[in-house]
LUMVEXGU-731764 format. One record per residue (C-alpha): residue number from 1; x, y, z. Coordinates in steps of 0.05 Angstrom, whole numbers, plus 5000, padded with zeros to 4 digits. Layout:
N
<site><seq>NUM</seq><u>X</u><v>Y</v><w>Z</w></site>
...
END
This chain:
344
<site><seq>1</seq><u>5367</u><v>8147</v><w>7847</w></site>
<site><seq>2</seq><u>5432</u><v>8147</v><w>7893</w></site>
<site><seq>3</seq><u>5439</u><v>8160</v><w>7965</w></site>
<site><seq>4</seq><u>5504</u><v>8170</v><w>8003</w></site>
<site><seq>5</seq><u>5538</u><v>8111</v><w>8040</w></site>
<site><seq>6</seq><u>5600</u><v>8106</v><w>8082</w></site>
<site><seq>7</seq><u>5646</u><v>8047</v><w>8066</w></site>
<site><seq>8</seq><u>5690</u><v>8007</v><w>8116</w></site>
<site><seq>9</seq><u>5756</u><v>8043</v><w>8094</w></site>
<site><seq>10</seq><u>5723</u><v>8112</v><w>8107</w></site>
<site><seq>11</seq><u>5706</u><v>8122</v><w>8033</w></site>
<site><seq>12</seq><u>5644</u><v>8163</v><w>8021</w></site>
<site><seq>13</seq><u>5606</u><v>8132</v><w>7965</w></site>
<site><seq>14</seq><u>5536</u><v>8113</v><w>7945</w></site>
<site><seq>15</seq><u>5481</u><v>8061</v><w>7948</w></site>
<site><seq>16</seq><u>5420</u><v>8048</v><w>7907</w></site>
<site><seq>17</seq><u>5355</u><v>8008</v><w>7920</w></site>
<site><seq>18</seq><u>5322</u><v>8033</v><w>7857</w></site>
<site><seq>19</seq><u>5310</u><v>7979</v><w>7802</w></site>
<site><seq>20</seq><u>5324</u><v>8022</v><w>7741</w></site>
<site><seq>21</seq><u>5387</u><v>8055</v><w>7771</w></site>
<site><seq>22</seq><u>5412</u><v>7982</v><w>7791</w></site>
<site><seq>23</seq><u>5405</u><v>7957</v><w>7721</w></site>
<site><seq>24</seq><u>5439</u><v>8019</v><w>7693</w></site>
<site><seq>25</seq><u>5500</u><v>8012</v><w>7740</w></site>
<site><seq>26</seq><u>5508</u><v>7936</v><w>7731</w></site>
<site><seq>27</seq><u>5501</u><v>7942</v><w>7655</w></site>
<site><seq>28</seq><u>5552</u><v>8000</v><w>7647</w></site>
<site><seq>29</seq><u>5626</u><v>7979</v><w>7631</w></site>
<site><seq>30</seq><u>5646</u><v>8042</v><w>7662</w></site>
<site><seq>31</seq><u>5636</u><v>8007</v><w>7730</w></site>
<site><seq>32</seq><u>5687</u><v>7960</v><w>7754</w></site>
<site><seq>33</seq><u>5676</u><v>7892</v><w>7792</w></site>
<site><seq>34</seq><u>5747</u><v>7889</v><w>7816</w></site>
<site><seq>35</seq><u>5749</u><v>7881</v><w>7893</w></site>
<site><seq>36</seq><u>5812</u><v>7925</v><w>7901</w></site>
<site><seq>37</seq><u>5768</u><v>7983</v><w>7880</w></site>
<site><seq>38</seq><u>5710</u><v>7972</v><w>7925</w></site>
<site><seq>39</seq><u>5729</u><v>8001</v><w>7991</w></site>
<site><seq>40</seq><u>5704</u><v>7941</v><w>8029</w></site>
<site><seq>41</seq><u>5765</u><v>7927</v><w>8072</w></site>
<site><seq>42</seq><u>5780</u><v>7967</v><w>8134</w></site>
<site><seq>43</seq><u>5829</u><v>8025</v><w>8128</w></site>
<site><seq>44</seq><u>5899</u><v>8002</v><w>8121</w></site>
<site><seq>45</seq><u>5878</u><v>7934</v><w>8092</w></site>
<site><seq>46</seq><u>5893</u><v>7926</v><w>8018</w></site>
<site><seq>47</seq><u>5846</u><v>7880</v><w>7975</w></site>
<site><seq>48</seq><u>5889</u><v>7842</v><w>7925</w></site>
<site><seq>49</seq><u>5869</u><v>7839</v><w>7852</w></site>
<site><seq>50</seq><u>5836</u><v>7771</v><w>7828</w></site>
<site><seq>51</seq><u>5882</u><v>7712</v><w>7813</w></site>
<site><seq>52</seq><u>5884</u><v>7684</v><w>7742</w></site>
<site><seq>53</seq><u>5819</u><v>7648</v><w>7729</w></site>
<site><seq>54</seq><u>5780</u><v>7682</v><w>7786</w></site>
<site><seq>55</seq><u>5736</u><v>7717</v><w>7732</w></site>
<site><seq>56</seq><u>5680</u><v>7742</v><w>7777</w></site>
<site><seq>57</seq><u>5726</u><v>7795</v><w>7804</w></site>
<site><seq>58</seq><u>5753</u><v>7817</v><w>7736</w></site>
<site><seq>59</seq><u>5731</u><v>7871</v><w>7683</w></site>
<site><seq>60</seq><u>5734</u><v>7864</v><w>7607</w></site>
<site><seq>61</seq><u>5773</u><v>7840</v><w>7568</w></site>
<site><seq>62</seq><u>5798</u><v>7789</v><w>7618</w></site>
<site><seq>63</seq><u>5728</u><v>7773</v><w>7647</w></site>
<site><seq>64</seq><u>5701</u><v>7769</v><w>7575</w></site>
<site><seq>65</seq><u>5755</u><v>7718</v><w>7557</w></site>
<site><seq>66</seq><u>5740</u><v>7667</v><w>7613</w></site>
<site><seq>67</seq><u>5665</u><v>7677</v><w>7609</w></site>
<site><seq>68</seq><u>5663</u><v>7660</v><w>7534</w></site>
<site><seq>69</seq><u>5699</u><v>7596</v><w>7548</w></site>
<site><seq>70</seq><u>5649</u><v>7577</v><w>7600</w></site>
<site><seq>71</seq><u>5583</u><v>7604</v><w>7568</w></site>
<site><seq>72</seq><u>5572</u><v>7540</v><w>7524</w></site>
<site><seq>73</seq><u>5575</u><v>7497</v><w>7586</w></site>
<site><seq>74</seq><u>5516</u><v>7532</v><w>7615</w></site>
<site><seq>75</seq><u>5463</u><v>7539</v><w>7560</w></site>
<site><seq>76</seq><u>5390</u><v>7531</v><w>7579</w></site>
<site><seq>77</seq><u>5387</u><v>7465</v><w>7538</w></site>
<site><seq>78</seq><u>5447</u><v>7434</v><w>7571</w></site>
<site><seq>79</seq><u>5421</u><v>7452</v><w>7641</w></site>
<site><seq>80</seq><u>5351</u><v>7426</v><w>7626</w></site>
<site><seq>81</seq><u>5384</u><v>7357</v><w>7607</w></site>
<site><seq>82</seq><u>5413</u><v>7355</v><w>7678</w></site>
<site><seq>83</seq><u>5342</u><v>7353</v><w>7709</w></site>
<site><seq>84</seq><u>5345</u><v>7276</v><w>7711</w></site>
<site><seq>85</seq><u>5412</u><v>7277</v><w>7746</w></site>
<site><seq>86</seq><u>5385</u><v>7328</v><w>7800</w></site>
<site><seq>87</seq><u>5324</u><v>7284</v><w>7810</w></site>
<site><seq>88</seq><u>5366</u><v>7222</v><w>7820</w></site>
<site><seq>89</seq><u>5414</u><v>7258</v><w>7869</w></site>
<site><seq>90</seq><u>5353</u><v>7288</v><w>7906</w></site>
<site><seq>91</seq><u>5319</u><v>7218</v><w>7911</w></site>
<site><seq>92</seq><u>5382</u><v>7187</v><w>7942</w></site>
<site><seq>93</seq><u>5388</u><v>7242</v><w>7996</w></site>
<site><seq>94</seq><u>5313</u><v>7237</v><w>8010</w></site>
<site><seq>95</seq><u>5322</u><v>7163</v><w>8016</w></site>
<site><seq>96</seq><u>5374</u><v>7173</v><w>8069</w></site>
<site><seq>97</seq><u>5330</u><v>7224</v><w>8104</w></site>
<site><seq>98</seq><u>5271</u><v>7175</v><w>8108</w></site>
<site><seq>99</seq><u>5315</u><v>7119</v><w>8133</w></site>
<site><seq>100</seq><u>5346</u><v>7163</v><w>8189</w></site>
<site><seq>101</seq><u>5275</u><v>7184</v><w>8208</w></site>
<site><seq>102</seq><u>5250</u><v>7249</v><w>8237</w></site>
<site><seq>103</seq><u>5271</u><v>7298</v><w>8262</w></site>
<site><seq>104</seq><u>5329</u><v>7317</v><w>8215</w></site>
<site><seq>105</seq><u>5366</u><v>7380</v><w>8198</w></site>
<site><seq>106</seq><u>5344</u><v>7393</v><w>8126</w></site>
<site><seq>107</seq><u>5404</u><v>7436</v><w>8114</w></site>
<site><seq>108</seq><u>5453</u><v>7379</v><w>8131</w></site>
<site><seq>109</seq><u>5412</u><v>7324</v><w>8103</w></site>
<site><seq>110</seq><u>5387</u><v>7358</v><w>8037</w></site>
<site><seq>111</seq><u>5404</u><v>7428</v><w>8021</w></site>
<site><seq>112</seq><u>5479</u><v>7423</v><w>8024</w></site>
<site><seq>113</seq><u>5491</u><v>7354</v><w>7997</w></site>
<site><seq>114</seq><u>5446</u><v>7360</v><w>7934</w></site>
<site><seq>115</seq><u>5485</u><v>7419</v><w>7901</w></site>
<site><seq>116</seq><u>5552</u><v>7392</v><w>7925</w></site>
<site><seq>117</seq><u>5540</u><v>7324</v><w>7890</w></site>
<site><seq>118</seq><u>5518</u><v>7362</v><w>7828</w></site>
<site><seq>119</seq><u>5584</u><v>7401</v><w>7829</w></site>
<site><seq>120</seq><u>5623</u><v>7334</v><w>7835</w></site>
<site><seq>121</seq><u>5585</u><v>7308</v><w>7773</w></site>
<site><seq>122</seq><u>5600</u><v>7371</v><w>7733</w></site>
<site><seq>123</seq><u>5673</u><v>7376</v><w>7754</w></site>
<site><seq>124</seq><u>5683</u><v>7302</v><w>7743</w></site>
<site><seq>125</seq><u>5704</u><v>7284</v><w>7816</w></site>
<site><seq>126</seq><u>5710</u><v>7208</v><w>7819</w></site>
<site><seq>127</seq><u>5665</u><v>7170</v><w>7867</w></site>
<site><seq>128</seq><u>5723</u><v>7148</v><w>7910</w></site>
<site><seq>129</seq><u>5740</u><v>7224</v><w>7924</w></site>
<site><seq>130</seq><u>5669</u><v>7249</v><w>7932</w></site>
<site><seq>131</seq><u>5665</u><v>7240</v><w>8009</w></site>
<site><seq>132</seq><u>5729</u><v>7279</v><w>8017</w></site>
<site><seq>133</seq><u>5707</u><v>7333</v><w>7968</w></site>
<site><seq>134</seq><u>5638</u><v>7339</v><w>7995</w></site>
<site><seq>135</seq><u>5660</u><v>7344</v><w>8068</w></site>
<site><seq>136</seq><u>5707</u><v>7403</v><w>8055</w></site>
<site><seq>137</seq><u>5655</u><v>7435</v><w>8010</w></site>
<site><seq>138</seq><u>5602</u><v>7433</v><w>8061</w></site>
<site><seq>139</seq><u>5649</u><v>7459</v><w>8115</w></site>
<site><seq>140</seq><u>5662</u><v>7519</v><w>8068</w></site>
<site><seq>141</seq><u>5590</u><v>7534</v><w>8058</w></site>
<site><seq>142</seq><u>5572</u><v>7524</v><w>8131</w></site>
<site><seq>143</seq><u>5570</u><v>7576</v><w>8187</w></site>
<site><seq>144</seq><u>5620</u><v>7543</v><w>8232</w></site>
<site><seq>145</seq><u>5688</u><v>7556</v><w>8259</w></site>
<site><seq>146</seq><u>5731</u><v>7605</v><w>8216</w></site>
<site><seq>147</seq><u>5795</u><v>7566</v><w>8223</w></site>
<site><seq>148</seq><u>5757</u><v>7502</v><w>8200</w></site>
<site><seq>149</seq><u>5729</u><v>7539</v><w>8139</w></site>
<site><seq>150</seq><u>5799</u><v>7565</v><w>8120</w></site>
<site><seq>151</seq><u>5828</u><v>7495</v><w>8128</w></site>
<site><seq>152</seq><u>5774</u><v>7466</v><w>8084</w></site>
<site><seq>153</seq><u>5779</u><v>7516</v><w>8031</w></site>
<site><seq>154</seq><u>5856</u><v>7506</v><w>8026</w></site>
<site><seq>155</seq><u>5842</u><v>7431</v><w>8021</w></site>
<site><seq>156</seq><u>5793</u><v>7444</v><w>7964</w></site>
<site><seq>157</seq><u>5842</u><v>7485</v><w>7927</w></site>
<site><seq>158</seq><u>5895</u><v>7431</v><w>7933</w></site>
<site><seq>159</seq><u>5844</u><v>7379</v><w>7913</w></site>
<site><seq>160</seq><u>5824</u><v>7418</v><w>7852</w></site>
<site><seq>161</seq><u>5896</u><v>7431</v><w>7833</w></site>
<site><seq>162</seq><u>5908</u><v>7355</v><w>7830</w></site>
<site><seq>163</seq><u>5843</u><v>7343</v><w>7796</w></site>
<site><seq>164</seq><u>5864</u><v>7393</v><w>7738</w></site>
<site><seq>165</seq><u>5927</u><v>7351</v><w>7730</w></site>
<site><seq>166</seq><u>5889</u><v>7288</v><w>7726</w></site>
<site><seq>167</seq><u>5841</u><v>7317</v><w>7673</w></site>
<site><seq>168</seq><u>5902</u><v>7339</v><w>7633</w></site>
<site><seq>169</seq><u>5930</u><v>7270</v><w>7635</w></site>
<site><seq>170</seq><u>5865</u><v>7231</v><w>7627</w></site>
<site><seq>171</seq><u>5805</u><v>7270</v><w>7605</w></site>
<site><seq>172</seq><u>5734</u><v>7244</v><w>7622</w></site>
<site><seq>173</seq><u>5665</u><v>7270</v><w>7606</w></site>
<site><seq>174</seq><u>5658</u><v>7331</v><w>7649</w></site>
<site><seq>175</seq><u>5667</u><v>7405</v><w>7647</w></site>
<site><seq>176</seq><u>5739</u><v>7408</v><w>7675</w></site>
<site><seq>177</seq><u>5763</u><v>7360</v><w>7624</w></site>
<site><seq>178</seq><u>5729</u><v>7403</v><w>7568</w></site>
<site><seq>179</seq><u>5767</u><v>7464</v><w>7594</w></site>
<site><seq>180</seq><u>5830</u><v>7425</v><w>7602</w></site>
<site><seq>181</seq><u>5834</u><v>7421</v><w>7524</w></site>
<site><seq>182</seq><u>5835</u><v>7498</v><w>7519</w></site>
<site><seq>183</seq><u>5893</u><v>7546</v><w>7528</w></site>
<site><seq>184</seq><u>5878</u><v>7555</v><w>7601</w></site>
<site><seq>185</seq><u>5938</u><v>7543</v><w>7649</w></site>
<site><seq>186</seq><u>5931</u><v>7497</v><w>7710</w></site>
<site><seq>187</seq><u>5930</u><v>7558</v><w>7755</w></site>
<site><seq>188</seq><u>5872</u><v>7587</v><w>7715</w></site>
<site><seq>189</seq><u>5833</u><v>7521</v><w>7713</w></site>
<site><seq>190</seq><u>5844</u><v>7510</v><w>7789</w></site>
<site><seq>191</seq><u>5814</u><v>7579</v><w>7804</w></site>
<site><seq>192</seq><u>5758</u><v>7569</v><w>7754</w></site>
<site><seq>193</seq><u>5742</u><v>7507</v><w>7792</w></site>
<site><seq>194</seq><u>5744</u><v>7545</v><w>7856</w></site>
<site><seq>195</seq><u>5695</u><v>7600</v><w>7827</w></site>
<site><seq>196</seq><u>5647</u><v>7549</v><w>7803</w></site>
<site><seq>197</seq><u>5648</u><v>7513</v><w>7871</w></site>
<site><seq>198</seq><u>5634</u><v>7576</v><w>7908</w></site>
<site><seq>199</seq><u>5583</u><v>7605</v><w>7862</w></site>
<site><seq>200</seq><u>5547</u><v>7540</v><w>7848</w></site>
<site><seq>201</seq><u>5547</u><v>7509</v><w>7918</w></site>
<site><seq>202</seq><u>5535</u><v>7561</v><w>7972</w></site>
<site><seq>203</seq><u>5485</u><v>7602</v><w>7936</w></site>
<site><seq>204</seq><u>5439</u><v>7541</v><w>7916</w></site>
<site><seq>205</seq><u>5447</u><v>7508</v><w>7986</w></site>
<site><seq>206</seq><u>5423</u><v>7571</v><w>8017</w></site>
<site><seq>207</seq><u>5365</u><v>7578</v><w>7967</w></site>
<site><seq>208</seq><u>5342</u><v>7505</v><w>7978</w></site>
<site><seq>209</seq><u>5340</u><v>7517</v><w>8054</w></site>
<site><seq>210</seq><u>5306</u><v>7584</v><w>8052</w></site>
<site><seq>211</seq><u>5259</u><v>7560</v><w>7999</w></site>
<site><seq>212</seq><u>5242</u><v>7500</v><w>8039</w></site>
<site><seq>213</seq><u>5229</u><v>7544</v><w>8101</w></site>
<site><seq>214</seq><u>5182</u><v>7590</v><w>8062</w></site>
<site><seq>215</seq><u>5142</u><v>7530</v><w>8031</w></site>
<site><seq>216</seq><u>5133</u><v>7503</v><w>8104</w></site>
<site><seq>217</seq><u>5110</u><v>7569</v><w>8134</w></site>
<site><seq>218</seq><u>5061</u><v>7585</v><w>8079</w></site>
<site><seq>219</seq><u>4997</u><v>7544</v><w>8078</w></site>
<site><seq>220</seq><u>4996</u><v>7500</v><w>8016</w></site>
<site><seq>221</seq><u>5067</u><v>7518</v><w>8002</w></site>
<site><seq>222</seq><u>5089</u><v>7446</v><w>7987</w></site>
<site><seq>223</seq><u>5028</u><v>7435</v><w>7943</w></site>
<site><seq>224</seq><u>5043</u><v>7501</v><w>7905</w></site>
<site><seq>225</seq><u>5115</u><v>7481</v><w>7883</w></site>
<site><seq>226</seq><u>5090</u><v>7415</v><w>7858</w></site>
<site><seq>227</seq><u>5032</u><v>7448</v><w>7819</w></site>
<site><seq>228</seq><u>5075</u><v>7505</v><w>7789</w></site>
<site><seq>229</seq><u>5149</u><v>7495</v><w>7804</w></site>
<site><seq>230</seq><u>5173</u><v>7547</v><w>7755</w></site>
<site><seq>231</seq><u>5133</u><v>7605</v><w>7782</w></site>
<site><seq>232</seq><u>5144</u><v>7585</v><w>7853</w></site>
<site><seq>233</seq><u>5219</u><v>7582</v><w>7844</w></site>
<site><seq>234</seq><u>5221</u><v>7649</v><w>7813</w></site>
<site><seq>235</seq><u>5181</u><v>7677</v><w>7872</w></site>
<site><seq>236</seq><u>5227</u><v>7645</v><w>7920</w></site>
<site><seq>237</seq><u>5289</u><v>7671</v><w>7884</w></site>
<site><seq>238</seq><u>5257</u><v>7742</v><w>7889</w></site>
<site><seq>239</seq><u>5239</u><v>7737</v><w>7962</w></site>
<site><seq>240</seq><u>5306</u><v>7706</v><w>7985</w></site>
<site><seq>241</seq><u>5359</u><v>7741</v><w>7946</w></site>
<site><seq>242</seq><u>5416</u><v>7703</v><w>7979</w></site>
<site><seq>243</seq><u>5470</u><v>7751</v><w>7953</w></site>
<site><seq>244</seq><u>5438</u><v>7814</v><w>7985</w></site>
<site><seq>245</seq><u>5482</u><v>7865</v><w>7949</w></site>
<site><seq>246</seq><u>5540</u><v>7875</v><w>7902</w></site>
<site><seq>247</seq><u>5588</u><v>7933</v><w>7895</w></site>
<site><seq>248</seq><u>5614</u><v>7969</v><w>7832</w></site>
<site><seq>249</seq><u>5666</u><v>8025</v><w>7829</w></site>
<site><seq>250</seq><u>5667</u><v>8080</v><w>7778</w></site>
<site><seq>251</seq><u>5727</u><v>8080</v><w>7728</w></site>
<site><seq>252</seq><u>5710</u><v>8150</v><w>7706</w></site>
<site><seq>253</seq><u>5670</u><v>8208</v><w>7725</w></site>
<site><seq>254</seq><u>5597</u><v>8201</v><w>7702</w></site>
<site><seq>255</seq><u>5525</u><v>8217</v><w>7719</w></site>
<site><seq>256</seq><u>5480</u><v>8164</v><w>7748</w></site>
<site><seq>257</seq><u>5406</u><v>8182</v><w>7760</w></site>
<site><seq>258</seq><u>5423</u><v>8258</v><w>7757</w></site>
<site><seq>259</seq><u>5477</u><v>8248</v><w>7808</w></site>
<site><seq>260</seq><u>5550</u><v>8264</v><w>7790</w></site>
<site><seq>261</seq><u>5593</u><v>8202</v><w>7808</w></site>
<site><seq>262</seq><u>5667</u><v>8214</v><w>7811</w></site>
<site><seq>263</seq><u>5720</u><v>8163</v><w>7785</w></site>
<site><seq>264</seq><u>5737</u><v>8117</v><w>7845</w></site>
<site><seq>265</seq><u>5668</u><v>8124</v><w>7876</w></site>
<site><seq>266</seq><u>5636</u><v>8057</v><w>7897</w></site>
<site><seq>267</seq><u>5562</u><v>8043</v><w>7888</w></site>
<site><seq>268</seq><u>5529</u><v>7988</v><w>7929</w></site>
<site><seq>269</seq><u>5472</u><v>7957</v><w>7893</w></site>
<site><seq>270</seq><u>5420</u><v>7931</v><w>7943</w></site>
<site><seq>271</seq><u>5394</u><v>7870</v><w>7905</w></site>
<site><seq>272</seq><u>5355</u><v>7842</v><w>7963</w></site>
<site><seq>273</seq><u>5319</u><v>7909</v><w>7977</w></site>
<site><seq>274</seq><u>5304</u><v>7921</v><w>7904</w></site>
<site><seq>275</seq><u>5275</u><v>7851</v><w>7895</w></site>
<site><seq>276</seq><u>5230</u><v>7861</v><w>7958</w></site>
<site><seq>277</seq><u>5205</u><v>7923</v><w>7932</w></site>
<site><seq>278</seq><u>5184</u><v>7897</v><w>7864</w></site>
<site><seq>279</seq><u>5122</u><v>7860</v><w>7892</w></site>
<site><seq>280</seq><u>5097</u><v>7790</v><w>7886</w></site>
<site><seq>281</seq><u>5107</u><v>7752</v><w>7820</w></site>
<site><seq>282</seq><u>5146</u><v>7810</v><w>7791</w></site>
<site><seq>283</seq><u>5188</u><v>7795</v><w>7729</w></site>
<site><seq>284</seq><u>5257</u><v>7825</v><w>7721</w></site>
<site><seq>285</seq><u>5281</u><v>7808</v><w>7791</w></site>
<site><seq>286</seq><u>5357</u><v>7816</v><w>7803</w></site>
<site><seq>287</seq><u>5370</u><v>7753</v><w>7844</w></site>
<site><seq>288</seq><u>5422</u><v>7732</v><w>7791</w></site>
<site><seq>289</seq><u>5449</u><v>7805</v><w>7779</w></site>
<site><seq>290</seq><u>5448</u><v>7840</v><w>7713</w></site>
<site><seq>291</seq><u>5495</u><v>7858</v><w>7658</w></site>
<site><seq>292</seq><u>5560</u><v>7827</v><w>7640</w></site>
<site><seq>293</seq><u>5569</u><v>7794</v><w>7706</w></site>
<site><seq>294</seq><u>5500</u><v>7766</v><w>7711</w></site>
<site><seq>295</seq><u>5505</u><v>7696</v><w>7741</w></site>
<site><seq>296</seq><u>5530</u><v>7648</v><w>7690</w></site>
<site><seq>297</seq><u>5499</u><v>7589</v><w>7727</w></site>
<site><seq>298</seq><u>5429</u><v>7615</v><w>7736</w></site>
<site><seq>299</seq><u>5397</u><v>7562</v><w>7692</w></site>
<site><seq>300</seq><u>5430</u><v>7508</v><w>7731</w></site>
<site><seq>301</seq><u>5408</u><v>7538</v><w>7796</w></site>
<site><seq>302</seq><u>5338</u><v>7541</v><w>7772</w></site>
<site><seq>303</seq><u>5338</u><v>7468</v><w>7749</w></site>
<site><seq>304</seq><u>5366</u><v>7445</v><w>7816</w></site>
<site><seq>305</seq><u>5317</u><v>7487</v><w>7855</w></site>
<site><seq>306</seq><u>5257</u><v>7463</v><w>7815</w></site>
<site><seq>307</seq><u>5275</u><v>7391</v><w>7815</w></site>
<site><seq>308</seq><u>5298</u><v>7385</v><w>7887</w></site>
<site><seq>309</seq><u>5239</u><v>7423</v><w>7921</w></site>
<site><seq>310</seq><u>5190</u><v>7386</v><w>7878</w></site>
<site><seq>311</seq><u>5223</u><v>7319</v><w>7901</w></site>
<site><seq>312</seq><u>5222</u><v>7342</v><w>7972</w></site>
<site><seq>313</seq><u>5148</u><v>7360</v><w>7970</w></site>
<site><seq>314</seq><u>5129</u><v>7296</v><w>7932</w></site>
<site><seq>315</seq><u>5166</u><v>7251</v><w>7982</w></site>
<site><seq>316</seq><u>5142</u><v>7285</v><w>8046</w></site>
<site><seq>317</seq><u>5077</u><v>7318</v><w>8033</w></site>
<site><seq>318</seq><u>5066</u><v>7324</v><w>8108</w></site>
<site><seq>319</seq><u>5137</u><v>7355</v><w>8120</w></site>
<site><seq>320</seq><u>5132</u><v>7407</v><w>8179</w></site>
<site><seq>321</seq><u>5176</u><v>7449</v><w>8219</w></site>
<site><seq>322</seq><u>5205</u><v>7413</v><w>8283</w></site>
<site><seq>323</seq><u>5211</u><v>7467</v><w>8335</w></site>
<site><seq>324</seq><u>5202</u><v>7543</v><w>8338</w></site>
<site><seq>325</seq><u>5271</u><v>7566</v><w>8323</w></site>
<site><seq>326</seq><u>5307</u><v>7570</v><w>8259</w></site>
<site><seq>327</seq><u>5382</u><v>7581</v><w>8256</w></site>
<site><seq>328</seq><u>5398</u><v>7637</v><w>8208</w></site>
<site><seq>329</seq><u>5471</u><v>7649</v><w>8180</w></site>
<site><seq>330</seq><u>5500</u><v>7711</v><w>8209</w></site>
<site><seq>331</seq><u>5536</u><v>7734</v><w>8144</w></site>
<site><seq>332</seq><u>5529</u><v>7801</v><w>8115</w></site>
<site><seq>333</seq><u>5551</u><v>7774</v><w>8044</w></site>
<site><seq>334</seq><u>5504</u><v>7714</v><w>8041</w></site>
<site><seq>335</seq><u>5436</u><v>7698</v><w>8067</w></site>
<site><seq>336</seq><u>5418</u><v>7628</v><w>8087</w></site>
<site><seq>337</seq><u>5405</u><v>7579</v><w>8143</w></site>
<site><seq>338</seq><u>5454</u><v>7543</v><w>8189</w></site>
<site><seq>339</seq><u>5401</u><v>7494</v><w>8211</w></site>
<site><seq>340</seq><u>5328</u><v>7476</v><w>8193</w></site>
<site><seq>341</seq><u>5297</u><v>7420</v><w>8237</w></site>
<site><seq>342</seq><u>5240</u><v>7385</v><w>8204</w></site>
<site><seq>343</seq><u>5197</u><v>7326</v><w>8215</w></site>
<site><seq>344</seq><u>5139</u><v>7288</v><w>8182</w></site>
END
């Protein structure tokens, strides 16, 4: 089912919060993921096509080419092998939390650094460079000053550009070195690194903070994640769909749910609303999307969430909220927390 929706540039398109319609749209190659077709910029502002390597904003065959190169790096088996690494990183950050003593901001002390350090491991960032890399990564994923975010994003691009050159010259045991052995150009590899950083860091950091908040608000929440981490994490993913919507644009005229959609019409798929309507413990949630653009790193996200939240609950079984206010991120494109004060 589709309902009318007005877009920032004045375009009259559609939206859906129906599970079946959403899956149909996201699985249909006649809908484009290219941002320049989405009508999301104000009138008079042109969105630019994706740069080489920025495959999330591409359609087949370009999207397919990049995704195939990466799929083997994100298999369920490979991601499960990373559990021990996540546990080690989580433990190190929990050690620092314990040493600092309560109260602490769980976002700053745990939710952001854990996925940031995992990305460092996967991209092969040297230990000497990790403080610099992690600082800029956490600024980019924070909710602070826009100028600071832009400066840190540029710094990360520069860093990744030099890292790609280093991996070409002297490969190590990491994902970027593996990709450096393919036909990809330096520009493509740099932009792939930016995509992996953005997709794997911000979303996971926000899910960790929102998930922790829910576990602290619900009686027995910390015990529940220790007893059944898999089911608990899936429910947290459903409840806190950190990417609340995605947009697709019709490449040709077609019918969707009995409604005629013209070529060029945009459809906003309300992932968060759909997942909320599914009901508790429902299978088939769309937190990772659906179709050709379904999140490539979803198994990595699950591994990190399960291992990190279990470690948090085990280390601090008496963890509680410190104060009555929770700072939520004011961002239409991403749900999360700016701060979560806790004590134990």
